[in-house]
Biopython code that builds the backbone (N, CA, C, O; Angstrom):
import numpy as np
from Bio.PDB.StructureBuilder import StructureBuilder

atoms = [
    (1, "MET", "N", (101.897, 121.329, 101.588)),
    (1, "MET", "CA", (102.745, 120.773, 100.784)),
    (1, "MET", "C", (102.872, 121.596, 99.493)),
    (1, "MET", "O", (101.827, 121.481, 98.853)),
    (2, "GLU", "N", (103.745, 122.365, 98.888)),
    (2, "GLU", "CA", (103.657, 122.776, 97.629)),
    (2, "GLU", "C", (102.601, 122.203, 96.438)),
    (2, "GLU", "O", (101.779, 121.288, 96.491)),
    (3, "LYS", "N", (102.850, 122.830, 95.694)),
    (3, "LYS", "CA", (101.690, 122.244, 94.570)),
    (3, "LYS", "C", (102.629, 121.471, 93.441)),
    (3, "LYS", "O", (102.276, 120.417, 92.913)),
    (4, "GLU", "N", (103.899, 122.160, 93.144)),
    (4, "GLU", "CA", (104.797, 121.173, 92.577)),
    (4, "GLU", "C", (105.366, 120.226, 93.343)),
    (4, "GLU", "O", (105.444, 119.100, 92.852)),
    (5, "ASP", "N", (105.874, 120.448, 94.665)),
    (5, "ASP", "CA", (106.191, 119.544, 95.304)),
    (5, "ASP", "C", (105.198, 118.318, 95.219)),
    (5, "ASP", "O", (105.755, 117.220, 95.220)),
    (6, "PHE", "N", (103.973, 118.323, 95.154)),
    (6, "PHE", "CA", (103.232, 117.617, 95.206)),
    (6, "PHE", "C", (103.059, 116.685, 94.027)),
    (6, "PHE", "O", (103.003, 115.464, 94.167)),
    (7, "LYS", "N", (102.983, 117.246, 92.964)),
    (7, "LYS", "CA", (102.852, 117.013, 91.890)),
    (7, "LYS", "C", (104.105, 116.005, 91.799)),
    (7, "LYS", "O", (103.943, 114.789, 91.695)),
    (8, "ARG", "N", (105.310, 116.594, 91.846)),
    (8, "ARG", "CA", (106.554, 115.643, 91.748)),
    (8, "ARG", "C", (106.324, 114.329, 92.533)),
    (8, "ARG", "O", (106.488, 113.259, 91.947)),
    (9, "LYS", "N", (105.880, 114.367, 94.079)),
    (9, "LYS", "CA", (105.997, 112.982, 94.663)),
    (9, "LYS", "C", (104.686, 112.456, 93.688)),
    (9, "LYS", "O", (104.885, 111.266, 93.443)),
    (10, "ALA", "N", (103.703, 112.821, 93.192)),
    (10, "ALA", "CA", (102.873, 111.989, 92.636)),
    (10, "ALA", "C", (103.153, 111.353, 91.543)),
    (10, "ALA", "O", (102.627, 110.284, 91.234)),
    (11, "LYS", "N", (103.876, 111.866, 90.967)),
    (11, "LYS", "CA", (104.489, 111.179, 89.369)),
    (11, "LYS", "C", (105.307, 110.009, 89.992)),
    (11, "LYS", "O", (105.143, 108.871, 89.553)),
    (12, "GLU", "N", (106.297, 110.290, 91.138)),
    (12, "GLU", "CA", (107.394, 109.191, 91.845)),
    (12, "GLU", "C", (106.143, 107.906, 92.270)),
    (12, "GLU", "O", (106.456, 106.716, 92.266)),
    (13, "SER", "N", (105.036, 108.281, 92.544)),
    (13, "SER", "CA", (104.168, 107.089, 93.336)),
    (13, "SER", "C", (103.394, 106.541, 92.540)),
    (13, "SER", "O", (102.812, 105.499, 92.839)),
    (14, "ILE", "N", (103.198, 107.340, 91.001)),
    (14, "ILE", "CA", (102.574, 106.590, 90.196)),
    (14, "ILE", "C", (103.629, 105.718, 89.351)),
    (14, "ILE", "O", (103.193, 104.676, 88.863)),
    (15, "ASP", "N", (104.868, 106.023, 89.153)),
    (15, "ASP", "CA", (105.833, 104.939, 88.333)),
    (15, "ASP", "C", (106.149, 103.853, 89.570)),
    (15, "ASP", "O", (106.282, 102.671, 89.255)),
    (16, "GLU", "N", (106.253, 104.200, 90.802)),
    (16, "GLU", "CA", (106.371, 103.079, 91.813)),
    (16, "GLU", "C", (105.231, 101.930, 91.614)),
    (16, "GLU", "O", (105.355, 100.705, 91.633)),
    (17, "ILE", "N", (104.185, 102.669, 91.434)),
    (17, "ILE", "CA", (102.769, 101.400, 92.008)),
    (17, "ILE", "C", (103.047, 101.077, 90.036)),
    (17, "ILE", "O", (102.761, 99.920, 89.730)),
    (18, "PHE", "N", (103.443, 101.793, 89.074)),
    (18, "PHE", "CA", (103.196, 100.780, 88.412)),
    (18, "PHE", "C", (104.328, 99.896, 87.764)),
    (18, "PHE", "O", (104.294, 99.076, 86.846)),
    (19, "ALA", "N", (105.176, 100.282, 88.439)),
    (19, "ALA", "CA", (106.102, 99.241, 88.315)),
    (19, "ALA", "C", (106.118, 98.128, 88.976)),
    (19, "ALA", "O", (106.407, 97.091, 88.379)),
    (20, "ARG", "N", (105.844, 98.118, 90.193)),
    (20, "ARG", "CA", (104.905, 97.229, 91.113)),
    (20, "ARG", "C", (103.985, 96.158, 90.910)),
    (20, "ARG", "O", (104.000, 95.060, 91.467)),
    (21, "ILE", "N", (102.762, 96.810, 89.611)),
    (21, "ILE", "CA", (101.912, 96.107, 89.044)),
    (21, "ILE", "C", (102.615, 94.841, 88.254)),
    (21, "ILE", "O", (102.621, 93.627, 88.460)),
    (22, "ASP", "N", (103.309, 95.848, 87.074)),
    (22, "ASP", "CA", (104.177, 94.859, 86.371)),
    (22, "ASP", "C", (105.014, 93.759, 86.652)),
    (22, "ASP", "O", (105.205, 92.717, 86.025)),
    (23, "GLU", "N", (105.599, 94.298, 87.994)),
    (23, "GLU", "CA", (106.489, 92.971, 88.512)),
    (23, "GLU", "C", (105.217, 91.893, 89.571)),
    (23, "GLU", "O", (105.788, 91.039, 90.250)),
    (24, "LEU", "N", (104.119, 91.913, 89.664)),
    (24, "LEU", "CA", (103.313, 91.381, 90.084)),
    (24, "LEU", "C", (102.658, 90.518, 89.010)),
    (24, "LEU", "O", (102.386, 89.364, 89.341)),
    (25, "GLU", "N", (102.371, 90.903, 87.796)),
    (25, "GLU", "CA", (101.975, 90.271, 87.045)),
    (25, "GLU", "C", (102.993, 89.695, 86.254)),
    (25, "GLU", "O", (102.573, 88.828, 85.487)),
    (26, "ALA", "N", (104.203, 89.918, 86.211)),
    (26, "ALA", "CA", (105.221, 89.092, 86.087)),
    (26, "ALA", "C", (105.380, 87.616, 86.869)),
    (26, "ALA", "O", (105.897, 86.676, 86.264)),
    (27, "LYS", "N", (105.001, 87.497, 87.973)),
    (27, "LYS", "CA", (105.384, 86.663, 89.257)),
    (27, "LYS", "C", (103.861, 85.637, 88.755)),
    (27, "LYS", "O", (103.790, 84.456, 89.095)),
    (28, "LYS", "N", (103.089, 86.107, 88.183)),
    (28, "LYS", "CA", (101.692, 85.026, 87.807)),
    (28, "LYS", "C", (101.946, 83.484, 87.782)),
    (28, "LYS", "O", (101.361, 82.573, 88.367)),
    (29, "ASP", "N", (102.806, 83.483, 87.081)),
    (29, "ASP", "CA", (103.251, 82.026, 86.756)),
    (29, "ASP", "C", (103.727, 80.925, 87.725)),
    (29, "ASP", "O", (103.739, 79.706, 87.553)),
    (30, "VAL", "N", (104.082, 81.598, 88.696)),
    (30, "VAL", "CA", (104.785, 81.003, 89.748)),
    (30, "VAL", "C", (103.526, 80.761, 90.695)),
    (30, "VAL", "O", (103.464, 79.679, 91.279)),
    (31, "VAL", "N", (102.698, 81.538, 90.846)),
    (31, "VAL", "CA", (101.582, 81.066, 92.105)),
    (31, "VAL", "C", (100.664, 80.068, 91.419)),
    (31, "VAL", "O", (100.172, 80.051, 90.290)),
    (32, "PHE", "N", (100.586, 79.210, 92.500)),
    (32, "PHE", "CA", (99.822, 77.952, 92.633)),
    (32, "PHE", "C", (98.649, 78.238, 91.856)),
    (32, "PHE", "O", (98.130, 79.344, 91.703)),
    (33, "ASP", "N", (98.225, 76.974, 91.311)),
    (33, "ASP", "CA", (96.626, 76.861, 90.584)),
    (33, "ASP", "C", (95.663, 77.554, 91.712)),
    (33, "ASP", "O", (95.003, 78.588, 91.603)),
    (34, "LYS", "N", (95.773, 76.755, 92.720)),
    (34, "LYS", "CA", (94.606, 77.059, 93.821)),
    (34, "LYS", "C", (94.885, 78.688, 93.906)),
    (34, "LYS", "O", (94.062, 79.225, 93.164)),
    (35, "ALA", "N", (95.453, 79.347, 94.323)),
    (35, "ALA", "CA", (95.509, 80.964, 93.827)),
    (35, "ALA", "C", (95.270, 81.383, 92.700)),
    (35, "ALA", "O", (94.855, 82.542, 92.668)),
    (36, "LYS", "N", (95.415, 80.694, 91.432)),
    (36, "LYS", "CA", (95.205, 81.686, 90.578)),
    (36, "LYS", "C", (94.552, 82.461, 90.451)),
    (36, "LYS", "O", (94.924, 83.601, 90.175)),
    (37, "GLU", "N", (93.125, 82.049, 90.635)),
    (37, "GLU", "CA", (91.877, 82.594, 90.384)),
    (37, "GLU", "C", (92.132, 83.826, 91.028)),
    (37, "GLU", "O", (92.137, 84.885, 90.399)),
    (38, "GLU", "N", (92.436, 83.723, 92.780)),
    (38, "GLU", "CA", (92.225, 85.038, 93.275)),
    (38, "GLU", "C", (93.336, 85.795, 93.297)),
    (38, "GLU", "O", (93.356, 86.725, 94.103)),
    (39, "TYR", "N", (94.598, 85.548, 92.350)),
    (39, "TYR", "CA", (95.720, 86.699, 92.049)),
    (39, "TYR", "C", (94.860, 87.137, 90.692)),
    (39, "TYR", "O", (94.795, 88.358, 90.545)),
    (40, "GLN", "N", (94.424, 86.616, 90.030)),
    (40, "GLN", "CA", (94.155, 87.348, 88.785)),
    (40, "GLN", "C", (93.223, 88.180, 88.944)),
    (40, "GLN", "O", (93.298, 89.304, 88.448)),
    (41, "GLU", "N", (92.086, 87.743, 89.727)),
    (41, "GLU", "CA", (91.164, 89.004, 90.097)),
    (41, "GLU", "C", (91.772, 90.084, 90.615)),
    (41, "GLU", "O", (91.727, 91.163, 90.024)),
    (42, "THR", "N", (92.492, 89.907, 91.925)),
    (42, "THR", "CA", (93.439, 91.335, 92.330)),
    (42, "THR", "C", (93.989, 91.353, 91.621)),
    (42, "THR", "O", (94.140, 92.573, 91.685)),
    (43, "ILE", "N", (94.910, 90.929, 90.337)),
    (43, "ILE", "CA", (95.572, 91.596, 89.378)),
    (43, "ILE", "C", (94.609, 92.925, 88.836)),
    (43, "ILE", "O", (94.756, 94.146, 88.895)),
    (44, "GLY", "N", (93.555, 92.025, 88.282)),
    (44, "GLY", "CA", (92.583, 93.045, 87.849)),
    (44, "GLY", "C", (91.997, 94.230, 88.230)),
    (44, "GLY", "O", (91.870, 95.273, 87.588)),
    (45, "GLU", "N", (91.470, 93.800, 89.957)),
    (45, "GLU", "CA", (91.568, 94.849, 90.507)),
    (45, "GLU", "C", (92.382, 96.034, 90.947)),
    (45, "GLU", "O", (91.887, 97.108, 91.288)),
    (46, "LEU", "N", (93.489, 95.797, 90.918)),
    (46, "LEU", "CA", (95.020, 97.066, 90.453)),
    (46, "LEU", "C", (94.943, 97.518, 88.902)),
    (46, "LEU", "O", (94.846, 98.689, 88.535)),
    (47, "LYS", "N", (94.998, 96.491, 88.134)),
    (47, "LYS", "CA", (94.631, 97.605, 87.101)),
    (47, "LYS", "C", (93.760, 98.687, 86.746)),
    (47, "LYS", "O", (94.038, 99.794, 86.286)),
    (48, "THR", "N", (92.297, 98.005, 87.135)),
    (48, "THR", "CA", (91.238, 99.073, 87.138)),
    (48, "THR", "C", (91.827, 100.501, 88.067)),
    (48, "THR", "O", (92.092, 101.618, 87.621)),
    (49, "LYS", "N", (91.918, 99.990, 89.541)),
    (49, "LYS", "CA", (92.454, 101.299, 90.234)),
    (49, "LYS", "C", (93.904, 102.295, 89.684)),
    (49, "LYS", "O", (94.084, 103.492, 89.908)),
    (50, "LYS", "N", (94.836, 101.316, 88.890)),
    (50, "LYS", "CA", (95.809, 102.198, 88.138)),
    (50, "LYS", "C", (95.396, 102.852, 87.203)),
    (50, "LYS", "O", (96.115, 103.778, 86.829)),
    (51, "ASP", "N", (93.962, 102.585, 86.418)),
    (51, "ASP", "CA", (93.630, 103.515, 85.318)),
    (51, "ASP", "C", (93.070, 104.335, 86.011)),
    (51, "ASP", "O", (93.099, 105.460, 85.511)),
    (52, "GLU", "N", (92.404, 104.241, 87.261)),
    (52, "GLU", "CA", (91.760, 105.370, 88.245)),
    (52, "GLU", "C", (92.661, 106.555, 88.226)),
    (52, "GLU", "O", (92.508, 107.683, 87.759)),
    (53, "LEU", "N", (93.903, 105.836, 89.031)),
    (53, "LEU", "CA", (94.860, 106.481, 89.127)),
    (53, "LEU", "C", (95.341, 107.625, 88.801)),
    (53, "LEU", "O", (95.433, 108.739, 89.318)),
    (54, "GLN", "N", (95.825, 106.786, 87.182)),
    (54, "GLN", "CA", (96.192, 107.778, 86.384)),
    (54, "GLN", "C", (95.236, 108.768, 85.492)),
    (54, "GLN", "O", (95.760, 109.579, 84.730)),
    (55, "ALA", "N", (93.925, 108.675, 85.610)),
    (55, "ALA", "CA", (93.183, 109.659, 85.238)),
    (55, "ALA", "C", (93.121, 110.918, 86.615)),
    (55, "ALA", "O", (92.903, 112.121, 86.464)),
    (56, "LYS", "N", (93.371, 110.230, 87.860)),
    (56, "LYS", "CA", (93.469, 111.493, 88.681)),
    (56, "LYS", "C", (94.903, 112.097, 88.659)),
    (56, "LYS", "O", (95.059, 113.289, 88.925)),
    (57, "PHE", "N", (95.715, 111.472, 88.414)),
    (57, "PHE", "CA", (97.025, 112.365, 88.077)),
    (57, "PHE", "C", (96.563, 113.568, 86.762)),
    (57, "PHE", "O", (96.785, 114.778, 86.708)),
    (58, "LYS", "N", (95.858, 112.668, 85.805)),
    (58, "LYS", "CA", (95.946, 113.609, 84.846)),
    (58, "LYS", "C", (95.153, 114.754, 85.096)),
    (58, "LYS", "O", (95.175, 115.754, 84.378)),
    (59, "LYS", "N", (94.523, 114.633, 86.005)),
    (59, "LYS", "CA", (93.703, 115.742, 86.508)),
    (59, "LYS", "C", (94.292, 116.512, 87.334)),
    (59, "LYS", "O", (94.064, 117.721, 87.338)),
    (60, "LEU", "N", (95.151, 115.933, 88.173)),
    (60, "LEU", "CA", (96.209, 117.070, 89.132)),
    (60, "LEU", "C", (96.960, 117.932, 88.284)),
    (60, "LEU", "O", (97.088, 119.140, 88.483)),
    (61, "MET", "N", (97.609, 117.096, 87.038)),
    (61, "MET", "CA", (98.479, 117.952, 86.506)),
    (61, "MET", "C", (97.638, 119.185, 85.783)),
    (61, "MET", "O", (98.043, 120.347, 85.812)),
    (62, "ASP", "N", (96.555, 118.822, 85.207)),
    (62, "ASP", "CA", (95.768, 120.001, 84.136)),
    (62, "ASP", "C", (94.911, 120.482, 85.063)),
    (62, "ASP", "O", (94.065, 121.269, 84.637)),
    (63, "GLY", "N", (94.898, 120.122, 86.665)),
    (63, "GLY", "CA", (93.669, 121.098, 87.286)),
    (63, "GLY", "C", (94.198, 122.361, 87.375)),
    (63, "GLY", "O", (95.399, 122.630, 87.373)),
    (64, "SER", "N", (93.029, 123.342, 87.475)),
    (64, "SER", "CA", (93.010, 124.629, 88.082)),
    (64, "SER", "C", (93.281, 124.857, 89.622)),
    (64, "SER", "O", (92.908, 124.083, 90.504)),
    (65, "ASP", "N", (94.094, 126.213, 89.848)),
    (65, "ASP", "CA", (93.965, 126.578, 91.043)),
    (65, "ASP", "C", (92.649, 125.847, 92.438)),
    (65, "ASP", "O", (92.603, 125.225, 93.499)),
    (66, "ASP", "N", (91.807, 126.510, 91.410)),
    (66, "ASP", "CA", (90.223, 126.432, 92.090)),
    (66, "ASP", "C", (90.281, 125.044, 92.449)),
    (66, "ASP", "O", (89.731, 124.781, 93.518)),
    (67, "GLU", "N", (90.860, 123.992, 91.767)),
    (67, "GLU", "CA", (90.371, 122.479, 91.805)),
    (67, "GLU", "C", (91.468, 121.634, 92.896)),
    (67, "GLU", "O", (91.278, 120.508, 93.357)),
    (68, "TRP", "N", (92.700, 122.569, 93.161)),
    (68, "TRP", "CA", (93.421, 121.435, 93.857)),
    (68, "TRP", "C", (93.166, 120.919, 94.639)),
    (68, "TRP", "O", (93.179, 119.690, 94.572)),
    (69, "ASP", "N", (92.830, 121.519, 95.704)),
    (69, "ASP", "CA", (92.247, 120.792, 97.343)),
    (69, "ASP", "C", (91.432, 119.305, 97.118)),
    (69, "ASP", "O", (91.763, 118.157, 97.416)),
    (70, "GLU", "N", (90.504, 119.727, 96.611)),
    (70, "GLU", "CA", (89.494, 118.522, 95.727)),
    (70, "GLU", "C", (90.452, 117.107, 94.784)),
    (70, "GLU", "O", (90.296, 115.904, 94.994)),
    (71, "VAL", "N", (91.337, 117.687, 93.841)),
    (71, "VAL", "CA", (91.867, 117.020, 93.200)),
    (71, "VAL", "C", (93.090, 116.080, 93.723)),
    (71, "VAL", "O", (93.297, 114.909, 93.406)),
    (72, "GLN", "N", (93.874, 116.931, 94.644)),
    (72, "GLN", "CA", (95.075, 116.630, 95.604)),
    (72, "GLN", "C", (94.179, 115.227, 96.670)),
    (72, "GLN", "O", (94.572, 114.086, 96.913)),
    (73, "ASN", "N", (93.100, 115.823, 97.028)),
    (73, "ASN", "CA", (92.605, 114.759, 97.792)),
    (73, "ASN", "C", (92.160, 113.594, 97.294)),
    (73, "ASN", "O", (92.312, 112.587, 97.985)),
    (74, "ALA", "N", (91.382, 113.476, 95.709)),
    (74, "ALA", "CA", (91.318, 112.809, 95.036)),
    (74, "ALA", "C", (92.364, 111.516, 95.040)),
    (74, "ALA", "O", (92.221, 110.309, 95.232)),
    (75, "PHE", "N", (93.376, 112.294, 94.761)),
    (75, "PHE", "CA", (94.556, 111.511, 93.880)),
    (75, "PHE", "C", (95.057, 110.788, 94.921)),
    (75, "PHE", "O", (95.238, 109.593, 94.689)),
    (76, "SER", "N", (95.383, 111.277, 96.222)),
    (76, "SER", "CA", (95.606, 110.779, 97.934)),
    (76, "SER", "C", (94.763, 109.181, 97.778)),
    (76, "SER", "O", (95.334, 108.101, 97.628)),
    (77, "SER", "N", (93.607, 109.357, 97.845)),
    (77, "SER", "CA", (92.556, 108.512, 98.203)),
    (77, "SER", "C", (92.917, 107.250, 96.904)),
    (77, "SER", "O", (93.238, 106.077, 97.097)),
    (78, "ALA", "N", (92.788, 107.752, 95.976)),
    (78, "ALA", "CA", (93.473, 106.200, 94.940)),
    (78, "ALA", "C", (94.520, 106.038, 95.131)),
    (78, "ALA", "O", (94.772, 104.855, 94.901)),
    (79, "LYS", "N", (95.355, 106.558, 95.441)),
    (79, "LYS", "CA", (96.721, 106.057, 95.427)),
    (79, "LYS", "C", (96.483, 105.301, 97.031)),
    (79, "LYS", "O", (96.857, 104.131, 97.113)),
    (80, "ASP", "N", (96.142, 105.666, 97.734)),
    (80, "ASP", "CA", (95.689, 104.761, 99.426)),
    (80, "ASP", "C", (94.775, 103.663, 98.782)),
    (80, "ASP", "O", (94.929, 102.802, 99.649)),
    (81, "SER", "N", (94.143, 103.235, 98.099)),
    (81, "SER", "CA", (93.244, 102.076, 97.588)),
    (81, "SER", "C", (94.460, 101.413, 96.811)),
    (81, "SER", "O", (94.802, 100.262, 97.081)),
    (82, "LEU", "N", (94.958, 101.995, 96.062)),
    (82, "LEU", "CA", (95.804, 100.896, 95.038)),
    (82, "LEU", "C", (97.028, 100.357, 96.435)),
    (82, "LEU", "O", (97.353, 99.174, 96.533)),
    (83, "LYS", "N", (97.494, 101.287, 97.265)),
    (83, "LYS", "CA", (98.526, 100.126, 98.394)),
    (83, "LYS", "C", (97.963, 99.163, 98.920)),
    (83, "LYS", "O", (98.582, 98.186, 99.341)),
    (84, "GLU", "N", (95.987, 99.368, 99.005)),
    (84, "GLU", "CA", (95.443, 98.517, 100.137)),
    (84, "GLU", "C", (95.689, 97.467, 99.073)),
    (84, "GLU", "O", (96.300, 96.498, 99.524)),
    (85, "GLY", "N", (95.416, 97.395, 97.918)),
    (85, "GLY", "CA", (95.498, 95.978, 96.569)),
    (85, "GLY", "C", (96.924, 95.492, 96.722)),
    (85, "GLY", "O", (97.169, 94.310, 96.483)),
    (86, "PHE", "N", (97.733, 96.194, 97.046)),
    (86, "PHE", "CA", (99.284, 95.746, 96.812)),
    (86, "PHE", "C", (99.332, 94.949, 98.170)),
    (86, "PHE", "O", (99.929, 93.873, 98.201)),
    (87, "SER", "N", (98.581, 95.563, 99.535)),
    (87, "SER", "CA", (98.592, 94.427, 100.381)),
    (87, "SER", "C", (97.987, 93.276, 100.519)),
    (87, "SER", "O", (98.294, 92.360, 101.282)),
    (88, "LYS", "N", (96.813, 93.352, 99.501)),
    (88, "LYS", "CA", (96.092, 91.914, 99.459)),
    (88, "LYS", "C", (96.571, 91.185, 98.551)),
    (88, "LYS", "O", (96.015, 90.150, 98.184)),
    (89, "MET", "N", (97.457, 91.539, 98.159)),
    (89, "MET", "CA", (98.512, 91.081, 96.671)),
    (89, "MET", "C", (99.383, 90.170, 97.735)),
    (89, "MET", "O", (99.286, 88.947, 97.842)),
    (90, "ALA", "N", (100.087, 90.863, 98.353)),
    (90, "ALA", "CA", (101.277, 90.383, 99.411)),
    (90, "ALA", "C", (100.634, 89.036, 99.949)),
    (90, "ALA", "O", (100.925, 87.847, 99.816)),
    (91, "THR", "N", (99.768, 89.638, 100.527)),
    (91, "THR", "CA", (99.115, 88.348, 101.703)),
    (91, "THR", "C", (99.212, 87.184, 100.473)),
    (91, "THR", "O", (100.191, 86.438, 100.492)),
    (92, "ILE", "N", (98.164, 87.022, 99.369)),
    (92, "ILE", "CA", (98.007, 85.812, 98.494)),
    (92, "ILE", "C", (99.621, 85.424, 98.330)),
    (92, "ILE", "O", (99.973, 84.313, 98.729)),
    (93, "LEU", "N", (100.507, 86.235, 97.806)),
    (93, "LEU", "CA", (101.849, 85.879, 97.746)),
    (93, "LEU", "C", (102.800, 85.178, 98.696)),
    (93, "LEU", "O", (103.562, 84.215, 98.611)),
    (94, "LYS", "N", (102.455, 86.039, 99.629)),
    (94, "LYS", "CA", (103.034, 85.046, 100.726)),
    (94, "LYS", "C", (102.387, 83.603, 100.936)),
    (94, "LYS", "O", (103.038, 82.568, 100.793)),
    (95, "LYS", "N", (101.250, 83.633, 101.234)),
    (95, "LYS", "CA", (100.575, 82.174, 101.575)),
    (95, "LYS", "C", (100.803, 81.314, 100.142)),
    (95, "LYS", "O", (100.892, 80.087, 100.095)),
    (96, "VAL", "N", (100.859, 81.992, 99.279)),
    (96, "VAL", "CA", (101.340, 81.040, 98.337)),
    (96, "VAL", "C", (103.172, 80.324, 98.180)),
    (96, "VAL", "O", (103.445, 79.248, 97.646)),
    (97, "MET", "N", (104.013, 81.136, 98.710)),
    (97, "MET", "CA", (105.207, 80.995, 98.868)),
    (97, "MET", "C", (105.660, 80.479, 99.797)),
    (97, "MET", "O", (106.840, 80.144, 99.909)),
    (98, "ASP", "N", (104.657, 80.312, 100.739)),
    (98, "ASP", "CA", (104.869, 79.112, 102.111)),
    (98, "ASP", "C", (104.659, 77.787, 101.674)),
    (98, "ASP", "O", (105.096, 76.867, 102.365)),
    (99, "GLY", "N", (103.984, 77.535, 100.507)),
    (99, "GLY", "CA", (103.890, 76.463, 99.987)),
    (99, "GLY", "C", (103.122, 75.529, 100.670)),
    (99, "GLY", "O", (103.192, 74.411, 100.161)),
    (100, "THR", "N", (102.314, 75.622, 101.789)),
    (100, "THR", "CA", (101.534, 74.436, 102.147)),
    (100, "THR", "C", (99.964, 74.362, 101.632)),
    (100, "THR", "O", (99.379, 75.353, 101.195)),
    (101, "PRO", "N", (99.549, 73.460, 101.709)),
    (101, "PRO", "CA", (98.180, 73.239, 101.555)),
    (101, "PRO", "C", (97.479, 73.920, 101.984)),
    (101, "PRO", "O", (96.560, 74.303, 101.260)),
    (102, "GLU", "N", (97.574, 74.457, 103.510)),
    (102, "GLU", "CA", (96.378, 74.955, 104.009)),
    (102, "GLU", "C", (96.984, 76.365, 103.650)),
    (102, "GLU", "O", (96.090, 77.193, 103.822)),
    (103, "SER", "N", (98.087, 76.941, 103.241)),
    (103, "SER", "CA", (98.251, 78.331, 103.116)),
    (103, "SER", "C", (97.303, 78.433, 101.325)),
    (103, "SER", "O", (96.620, 79.385, 100.946)),
    (104, "ASN", "N", (97.503, 77.515, 100.774)),
    (104, "ASN", "CA", (96.555, 77.542, 99.368)),
    (104, "ASN", "C", (95.081, 77.468, 99.447)),
    (104, "ASN", "O", (94.315, 77.871, 98.573)),
    (105, "SER", "N", (94.651, 76.760, 100.899)),
    (105, "SER", "CA", (93.130, 76.430, 100.446)),
    (105, "SER", "C", (92.663, 77.792, 101.322)),
    (105, "SER", "O", (91.459, 78.042, 101.381)),
    (106, "SER", "N", (93.810, 78.832, 102.128)),
    (106, "SER", "CA", (93.213, 79.964, 102.716)),
    (106, "SER", "C", (93.300, 81.095, 101.911)),
    (106, "SER", "O", (92.654, 82.095, 102.224)),
    (107, "ALA", "N", (94.121, 81.082, 100.758)),
    (107, "ALA", "CA", (93.897, 82.199, 99.911)),
    (107, "ALA", "C", (92.381, 81.897, 98.851)),
    (107, "ALA", "O", (92.108, 82.596, 97.875)),
    (108, "GLN", "N", (91.817, 81.093, 99.175)),
    (108, "GLN", "CA", (90.903, 80.606, 98.316)),
    (108, "GLN", "C", (89.568, 81.080, 99.468)),
    (108, "GLN", "O", (88.576, 81.666, 99.034)),
    (109, "THR", "N", (89.643, 80.909, 100.203)),
    (109, "THR", "CA", (88.316, 80.683, 101.002)),
    (109, "THR", "C", (88.673, 82.489, 101.893)),
    (109, "THR", "O", (87.856, 83.101, 102.581)),
    (110, "GLY", "N", (89.428, 82.723, 101.716)),
    (110, "GLY", "CA", (90.198, 84.291, 102.723)),
    (110, "GLY", "C", (89.995, 83.732, 104.105)),
    (110, "GLY", "O", (89.429, 84.584, 104.790)),
    (111, "LYS", "N", (90.178, 82.904, 104.612)),
    (111, "LYS", "CA", (90.299, 82.465, 105.999)),
    (111, "LYS", "C", (91.418, 82.103, 106.235)),
    (111, "LYS", "O", (92.156, 81.508, 105.449)),
    (112, "PRO", "N", (91.799, 82.601, 107.958)),
    (112, "PRO", "CA", (93.544, 81.881, 107.907)),
    (112, "PRO", "C", (93.673, 80.851, 108.269)),
    (112, "PRO", "O", (93.063, 80.401, 109.239)),
    (113, "ALA", "N", (94.784, 79.994, 107.345)),
    (113, "ALA", "CA", (95.123, 78.826, 107.606)),
    (113, "ALA", "C", (95.423, 78.347, 109.227)),
    (113, "ALA", "O", (95.667, 79.047, 110.209)),
    (114, "ASP", "N", (95.326, 77.149, 109.118)),
    (114, "ASP", "CA", (95.255, 76.423, 110.710)),
    (114, "ASP", "C", (97.113, 76.994, 110.929)),
    (114, "ASP", "O", (97.678, 77.055, 109.837)),
    (115, "ASP", "N", (97.649, 77.221, 111.642)),
    (115, "ASP", "CA", (98.947, 77.255, 112.286)),
    (115, "ASP", "C", (99.460, 76.050, 112.390)),
    (115, "ASP", "O", (99.003, 75.340, 113.286)),
    (116, "PRO", "N", (100.554, 75.494, 111.494)),
    (116, "PRO", "CA", (100.870, 73.799, 111.341)),
    (116, "PRO", "C", (102.123, 73.732, 112.678)),
    (116, "PRO", "O", (102.739, 72.668, 112.605)),
    (117, "ASN", "N", (102.612, 74.647, 113.866)),
    (117, "ASN", "CA", (102.901, 74.986, 114.834)),
    (117, "ASN", "C", (102.347, 74.206, 116.002)),
    (117, "ASN", "O", (102.980, 73.634, 116.888)),
    (118, "GLN", "N", (100.775, 74.314, 115.794)),
    (118, "GLN", "CA", (99.859, 74.118, 116.850)),
    (118, "GLN", "C", (99.232, 72.608, 116.524)),
    (118, "GLN", "O", (99.249, 72.133, 115.389)),
    (119, "PRO", "N", (98.691, 71.942, 117.653)),
    (119, "PRO", "CA", (97.836, 71.231, 117.473)),
    (119, "PRO", "C", (96.896, 71.089, 116.629)),
    (119, "PRO", "O", (96.628, 72.143, 116.053)),
    (120, "ALA", "N", (96.115, 69.964, 116.237)),
    (120, "ALA", "CA", (94.848, 70.106, 115.478)),
    (120, "ALA", "C", (93.787, 70.817, 116.691)),
    (120, "ALA", "O", (93.560, 70.504, 117.860)),
    (121, "GLY", "N", (93.453, 71.531, 116.115)),
    (121, "GLY", "CA", (92.532, 72.099, 116.843)),
    (121, "GLY", "C", (92.615, 72.862, 117.506)),
    (121, "GLY", "O", (91.559, 73.280, 117.980)),
    (122, "ALA", "N", (93.837, 73.468, 117.916)),
    (122, "ALA", "CA", (94.108, 74.280, 118.956)),
    (122, "ALA", "C", (93.944, 75.797, 118.635)),
    (122, "ALA", "O", (94.163, 76.640, 119.505)),
]
sb = StructureBuilder()
sb.init_structure("model")
sb.init_model(0)
sb.init_chain("A")
sb.init_seg("    ")
for serial, (resi, resn, name, xyz) in enumerate(atoms, 1):
    if name == "N":
        sb.init_residue(resn, " ", resi, " ")
    sb.init_atom(name, np.array(xyz, "f"), 0.0, 1.0, " ", f" {name:<3s}", serial, name[0])
structure = sb.get_structure()
């Protein structure tokens, strides 16, 4: 991938990621009390990763040609880390939006909730 093309795509990724973090933060009041702690913790992690990604992007934009491969790989790694954080947040939100007590308790314990369509103990 050409350097300028990668820079453009990197900027698009950052804009999308930042918008998603803002969107998630706006939804925090919808989250049930039991999941708020995990939600807030995950938002905090995403914000830290956002700051790291911003620093990597700045280095990407300002870096020399000699540093290009290293900077490109560091940026891609930071972006992938943020995507993992979004997946974690999506799991929390899905559990909360399901609205079942099992979903909320599993958000706290990290263990999957029992399937309400299966008999107990199945």
